[in-house]
Residue, then its C-alpha position, 0 to 999 in steps of 0.5 A: m297097647r303096652d305103651i297106652a297101659q303103661a302111660v295110665t298106670m295099668l296093665p295092658g290086658s286092662l283097657y280091655y275092660h274099657f274098649a274091646s279091641k285096637e281098633d276102638v282105642l283109635v276110634a276112640v281118640y279120633e272121635e277126640g280130635v274131631r270133638m276137640i277140632s270142633a269146638a274150637v272151630n264152631d267157637a271162632v265161627a260163633r264169633q264172626m258175621a260175615p261169610w268169608e270171616r266165618l270161613e277164615a276164622a275156621c280155617i285158622l282154629h282149623l290150621e292152629t289146631l292141627l300145628g298146636g302139637s295135638d296128637y289128637a289132632q295129628v290122627v285124625i290127619r293122619v290115618l285114613p279109614k280105609d287103612v283101619p278096615g274093623a273101624t272104616a264106617r265110623l271113621i269116615s262118619l267122625r270125618d264127615s260130622y266134621e266136614a259137614l261143618f264146613v259145607v254149612l260155611c261153603a254154602a254160605l258164601p257169595l259165590p258165582r252161580g256153578t261155582d262148585r263148592g264141594t270141590m273148594r271146600l275139598m282142596l280147602l281143606g285139603a290143603l290145611n291138612w297137607c301144612p304139617n308135612w311142610y309148615r316149619d316155624d320161620g315167622v310164618s304163623p299158622r293164622n297167616i297161612a290160613r288167610r292166604f289160602v281163604q284169600l286164593v280161594r276168595n280172588a278166585q271166585d272175585t275174578k270168576a266172577l269178573a270174567p267175560 
C-alpha cells in the first residue's frame, strides 16, 4: 500500500479514503484489467463477420493484451479469486463477465452436434492465459500463436465431423 501511495504521491492512509481495504484496491485493478481486455476483444470481434474469424480475432487481442506488458492484464490472469477470500465473489463475477464474450463466440461456431463448447472454450482460454509463462519473443508473434491455437481447435472439430 505504501508503494502504491508513493507512486501516486499521496500518504498511505489517504488510499483508504478511496478504498475501504486492500481487497478493494485489488478488485479495482482487476476490474480495470477486465475492462481493458474486454474493450480490445469487443473492438476486434466487431470487425469480423464469420464465426471462426471472430473467435480468432478475440484470441489474438486477448493474447496481445496479455503479452503486451499491461500490469492490469497480468493481475487478471495471475490473481485467483479463491486466493482473495474477501473479494472472491466479486473477482469471479468480473472473470465470468469477460468469459461471457467467449461463450457467445463459441456458441456461434459451426460445430458438430455433441461438441462440448464449454470445455473447448475453457481449454482455449486456459492455453491463452498460460502463454505468459512460456512465451519468448523469438520471432513467433502473439498473433500467430493465437491463430495456431484456434486452428488446432478448428481442425480437431473438422476431424471429428469426418470421423465414422
